[in-house]
Every structure is written in C-alpha cells, then in structure tokens.
N, C-alpha and C positions, 0 to 999 in steps of 0.2 A: 271171193278175193276182190273182184272188181267193184262189187258193191261197196266193200269195206273201204276202199280208197276214196270213194265219192262221199262216204260218211266222214271218214277222218278229216278231209280238207275243210269241212265246215265247223270243225272244233266242238263237238258234241257237248262237252263239258259247259262251255260258254253259253250254248243253246239252252240247256237245262237250267242253268242259273238264271237266265233271263226269262225263261218260262215260269219260273216260280214267283219272280217279282212282278210279271205281267198279270199272272192269276192274282196276286196279293192286291195290285191295284184295282183290278177289274172287280173283285168281290168286295173291296172296301167301298167302292162307289155304288154297287148293286144293293148293298144292305140287306141281303138275304132274299133278294128278289131277282136273281140272275136269269137272263134269257140264255138258255143252253146253246141255242144256235149262234147267238152273237158272241158268247164266251168262246165256244170252239173256233169260230172264224178269227176271233182276236188272237187267241194264243197260237193257232196253227199260221196265221198269216204273219205275226210278228216273228215267230220261230223261223219261218221261211226267209224273212227279211235278214235276220241276224245271220242265218246260215249263209245267205248271199254275201253279206258283208265280210264274214269270216273267210269264205273262199277267196274272194277278190283281194283280201288283206294278205292271203298266203302267196298269191300271184304277185302282189306289190313287193313282199318282203323276201322273195327268193334269195336275193343277194346277201341280206343280212342274216337269214335264217341259218345259212351254211357256216357262219362263224360262231353261233351260239350253240352251247351244249344242249340246252333244252329244246332246241328247234332243228337241230341238224338231222334229225331222223323224220322230219315231215315229209309227206309223200312227194312233194314237188322238188325238194332238195335231193332226195335219194333217186328220182326219176321213176318211181313207181307209177306216177301220174304225170302227164304232160301239162305244160302251161296252157295250151289251147283247150284241153279237156276241162281243166280247172276253171278257166275263164268263162267258157260256155256254160259249164255247170252253174257257176255263181251268177250269171246273168239270168239264166233260166229260173233259178230259184227266187231271184228278185222279182221278176215279172209276176210269177205265181203268187208271191207273198203280197206284193203291192195289189194285184188284182182282187185277192181275197179280202184285204182290208177295204178296198174301195167299194166293192159290191156288197159287202156283208156287214160292215161296221157303219162308220160315218166318216165325212170329210176330215174332221178335226184329228181323229185317230190315225188316219192315212197321212196327214200333214206331219204329226208327231213322228210317225215311223220314217217318213222321207227326210225330215230334218236330221234324226238321228243317223240314217244311212249316209247322207251327204257329209255330215261331220265326220263320221269314222273312216269312210273310204276317201272322200275327196279331200278333207282338210287335215285330219290327223294322220292317216296311213301315207298319203302322197307326200305331205310336206312337213307338218309339225313334228311328228316323231323323230325325224332325222335331222331337223334343223333347229329345234328350240327346247329349252328346258321347260317351257310351259305346255309342251305337247300333252303332258299328263292331265293338265287342267282341261284342255280342249277335249281330250279323249273321254273325260269324265261325263261331259254334255251328253255323248252318244249313249254311254253306259247307263244314264239316268233315264233314258226315254221309254224302255219298255213298261215300267210301272205307270208311268204318266200316261202313255198310250192306252194301256188297260183301263185306267180310270176314265179317260175321256171317251172311250169306246161306249161307256155306260152313259155319261153325263151329256156328251155332246157339247161340253164347254170347258174353258180353262178357268177354273175358280182357285180359291185359296187352297183347297185340298190338293189340286194338281201342283200348285206351286210349292207347297210344303214337300210333296213327294219328289219333285224335281230337285229341291234343295238337299233333302236328305241323302238321296242316292248319289248325287254329285259329290257331297261331301264325304260319303263313304268310300267313294272310288279313290280318293286321294291317299289316305293312309294305307288301304288295300294295296294300291299300285306301288307306293314308295317302299312298302315292306317287301314286296317282289323284287324291286330294284336293288336292295340292299343284300338280300340273300342270293341274287343272281348278278352280282355286281360285275364279276369278271366277264360273264356273257355281255353285259351292255357295253362294258369298256372295250372289249374285243370288236364288237360290232359299231363301235364309235357312235352310240346312240346317246344324245345328252340327257339323260334322265338326272333328276336332282342329286342323288348320291354321287354319281360320277363327276357332275360338274362343280358342285359345291360342297361335297363330302358327306360322309355318313352322319356326322354330328348335326349337320344343318337339316338332313332328312328326318333324324330323329326328332328334332324340335317340331318341324312341320307336322309330323305324324301326331304328336301330342295336342297341337293346336287343331288340327282338323278333327280329331276324334272329340274335343270339346264342343266344336261347332256343330259336329254331327249329332251329339247327344242333345244339344239344345233345339235342333231341328226336329228330332224325333218326339220330344216332348210337345212340340207345337200342334202335331196332330191331336193329341189328347186335350190340349188348351182350346183348340178350335172346335171340340166336341165332335171330332170325326171318329174316335175310338174311345173304348171304356178303360176301366182301371186295370184290367188284366193286362192289355197291351202296354199300358204305362208302367206297370211293375217289371214286365218283361224288358221294355226299353231302357229303364233305369239300371236294372241288374246288369244287363249286357253291356251297356255303355260304360258303366262304372268299372266293371271287370276288364273290358278292353283298354280303358284308360290306365288301369292298374298295370296291365301287362306292358303297355307303352313306356310308362314310367320307370318300369324295371329295367329298361334299357340303358339307365344311367347308373346302375350298379357297377361297382369296380370289378373289373375282370370278366364281365360277361361276354360271352361270344356273340358277336352282332349277327351272324348268319342264323344261329340257332334261335336267337331272340326273335329275329325278323320273320322267320318260318312260323313261329308261334303267334305272332301279331297277325299274320297273313291268314292262318287257319281260322283264327278266333273271329276274323273279320267275316269269313263265310258263315260261320255260326251265328253271329250277330245279325246279319241282313237276312238270312233264312228265317230265323226266329221271328223278326220283325214283319217279314212278308206273310207269315202264317198267322200271326196274331193280328194283323190289320184285316185279314180276310174273315176271321171268326169273331172278333170283338169289335165290330163296327158300330157306330151310333149315327144318329141324325143330328148334325149340328144346328144350333140355333142361329137366327140371323144375327149379325152383329159385326164387329170389326174384322173378324177373321173369316167372313163369308162373303167377301166380295167376288164378282164374277166378271171376267173379261168378254 
C-alpha cells in the first residue's frame, strides 16, 4: 500500500503517455539504428523527470484538488500521503531523472527536459494555471518536450524535425486540454481555474478546438513534406486528423450534449497522438537537404 501511494502521486497515466511520445521521437531520429543504452536512458530519465513534475504539481495543487470531483481523491487531498513525503519524493525523482539524462544522453536532451520541467512546475503550476486563460498555452510547451527531447537525444541538435515535433505536440495539447475543460467544466469553475470554457464560454472553446485541430493537421503533414517519414505515416496522420476534425465539427449540431461530445474529442485525441507516435517510430525516412532541413 505504501508503494502504491508513491506511484499514484506521480500520475502514471501521464508518465505512460509521455513515454510513448518520447520513444516515438527517439526512434524517428534513430532511423532504425537505435542505441539501446541511450534509448533506455532517455525513456527512463524523462519518465523520472515527468514523474517528478507530477508529484510536485500535486503538492502545489492541494488547495484546488480538494474542490474538484476528479481530483478530490488524490493521495495528498485524502491524507494518505503527507505533503513532505510527496515533496521529497518528487525532488528525488527529479534528481535521478536529470542525472540519468546528463550522464547517458547529451546536453541538449538534458536542456529540453529542464526547459519542460521549469515551464510545467515553475511557470504553469505555480502561476499561469491559476491566474491566466493562457495557462493552457504555456502548459502545452511542457507537454511537447518529451518527443523533442527523445529526438534530440539521438541527433544532438535542434533541427527542423525537432521543431515540427514541438509544433505538433504543442498544437495537439490545446484541443485535448480544452475538451477536458468542457466536460470537467464544473470542476474548473468550482476551483476558480481560468480555463477558456469557464472564462469565455463553451462556444469559444469549441471554435478554438476546431482551429487548433486544423493547425495540428498541417503540422503533422510537415513531417512528411520534410522527408522525415513515409507514406504510411502520412496516411495515418491524414485519417486521424480528418476524423478528429469531423468529431470537433459535430459539436455544432443542434441539441448535442457538450459534455458527451467533449469526452469523445478527448478520447480520440489520445488515439490520434498515440497512432502518430507509433507511426513516426516505424515509418521513418532520411530527409533530403533543403528548405526543411535547417539546423540550429
């Protein structure tokens, strides 16, 4: 039971989702020649960093978690785990994760992870989430870091492929998060968290969901246009993006239940990003030098 609480405070579902995207970015860059030791160090290191961020987020959000139905049973709210234990646990996980990335990957992958961690814990959790409707935008930056860090762990440079991944996963986060905010509207309202549906209304959030899915679809195609992936990936990207867009547009049908619709959009967002992470890992290509092949 004691081990279970230490696991729960790290939000295992989020860790698993980030692990898949990290592996996708790494294998995309490796192009079939993955170094197993570097791969393991990357996914383990980043998983530990994500676990650390989630643990610290639980510590920061104790006062608002108790007001929300979906979070009121978290271990810190119920008292199953103490604040001090969660804080120390989170810090130790962070040290272990960053040490792993520093010693077994490269400085750029380490820097990517550090950037994401600081944005999530220091900027999003401590301030933006509670004070600005743009908190979701800021949070999307940290959510996009794992695949980029996985990619950079192989290449050691930030090139167009890394930039496209950053854009893809940032844009994906927005409709994904807004859908959650719609079907959990009462939770966010009760906790006084200024997410878009609460501040500007569900109609505004629906519009933003459609626009962000369109932008996401364009970003996914850029990986193919840049020569990083093959036609298999392109087919899956087009099919999932168009179906996701169709689902989003169905939110304008007369008499539709917004909560049910938002749940469907949310769940399909997970299917979409998981499918693309898998396809970029298996349908990689070597891009030709050209306009889309710059390097920082």
